[in-house]
N, C-alpha and C positions, 0 to 999 in steps of 0.2 A: 527570573528574565523574560521579558515576552518573547516569542520565538523571531519576530521582526526583527526585535535588537538585535539578537545573538545572530541570527542570520549577516547582518549588516555589520556585528563585530568582528564577525570570523573574515568576512569580506575584505574588511580594512585591516585586518593583522598581515590576511595575506599578499594584499597589493602593497603595505608599508615594507613588509618582508622583500619582496618581490623589487623593489622600488630600490633598497638597498642595495641588493645581491646583482641585479641585473638593467636596472634603468627603465625607463618608462614603459620601453616596447614591451617586456613583459609584461609589464602590468596591464597594459591596454589588450593584449593576447588574452590574457585571464579574464577580465573583467568581460571581453568581447562573447568569449565563450561560455560564459556562464549566462548570461543574457540570451546568446543564441537556443541554449539548452532549454530556457525557459519558455521560449517562445514556441517550441515545435512540437510543445504538450499538446496544445492546442483542446479539442472537445474529448471528454473523456468516451472512451468505448464500452466500458461497464460501468451502467449506474445499476444497483439494487438495495432493495429493502429488506432487514430480516430481523432475526430475533433470538438471541441467546437464549439458548430452552434448557439447559440443564448445565449447572456449577458444582462439582467436587471440589473436596480438599484431596488433594494426593499426595501431599508432603509437607513438611514447612514452609508454609508462607508461599507454597504452590497451587493453584487452582487452576483445574482443568475443565472448559467450557466448551459445549457442544453448541451449533446454530444451523438456521434455516433462513435463508431467503430466496427472492426471486428477484429476478431483475432481466435487463434488457442490454444485449451485444450488438453492437453496432447498430445500434439504433432499430431492427429489427427484429433480431432474433432471441427469444423468449428463452429465459433460462432457468433451472433452480440451482442452489448454492449451498452444499450442506458439509459441513466441516467440524475442526473442533481443532481447540487452542489451550496451549498454558500460558498461564499469567505470572510472571516473576516481578516482585518487586526490587526496582533498583534506585529507588531513594527518591525525596521530592516528590511526594505523591507521584511516579511515575513506574510502568510496568514493562519491560519486555515480555513479547508474546509471538511465542513460534506457533505455527501453526501450519494446518494441510486440509484442503480440501476438495470437493468434484462438482464441477460444474455439467450440468447437463440441459441437453435442449428439450424443450416443453413436452416434444414427443416420444421423448425418451430413447431415440436413433444414436445420440453422439454424446460421447464426455468428454473431458480435460481435466488432467488432475493437475493439482499446482502445491508447492511449498510457498508458505510467506512467513515474514516476521516483522513486526511493527511496535512501534516505541508512542506510547501517550498515557493518556490517564481514564478514566473511567467515563468520560464524556469526547473526549477528541484523541485519535490517533492518526499515525501516518506511517506507511509502510510500501512492501515491494512482495510479489509475487512472482514467482517462476513457474511456467506453465511443461508439459508435456501433454501429447495428444496422439492417438494411432488415428485419429478422424482425416476422412477424406473429403468432409463435406464442409458445412458452415463453419465448424469449430477446426479446422484444420490451421487457419494461422495461428491458432494460438501455441502451436508447437516449439517450445523453443525461445519464445517471447520470456521478457521481462514486462511485468506492470509495475507502477508505481501510484499507491492510493491513498485518499486522504475518507478517513472516518469520522462519522458521529455518531453516539450515541446516547439515550436517555435513561433514568434512573431503574427503568423495569427491565432493560436489554434489550430494548429497539435502538435497530442501527440502520444508519443509509451511508453508502459507501460510494464513492466515485474513483474509477483508474482509470490510468493511461499509460498507452503504449511507450515505455522507453525506448527511442530508436536512437 
């Protein structure tokens, strides 16, 4: 089932359920809230390109991958991103991928750590990252935020990722 049809199906089921339970007022609130959240995402604050560089089987159907990337935060902060993630098959050509990484400013003076989870296939995935940092400079805004992201990859391990601050 394609992603858009799945989203519409879930929304329709929720709307019909709320109509049956509470009338049209509850449905309007739910749909307005969902639409408002989509609008608030705006432009991504973090854009990166990178490559998965090592993949190693660490258990039955579990792969550990490491990656390196370069990117830009808020349009002008150049950073590197290094990390690792597990790929665990969950069926229908999808994997669940928990991971962690470190974002470092180009000059190496600031870092931010994150933990992430995503679901996708080998070329298309989406997920969320939770950040922590002791930075008091350019990366300080990352402390305690949740980012949601969309990534695309090719068969050689090259990827591009865009991330938005979930407010």
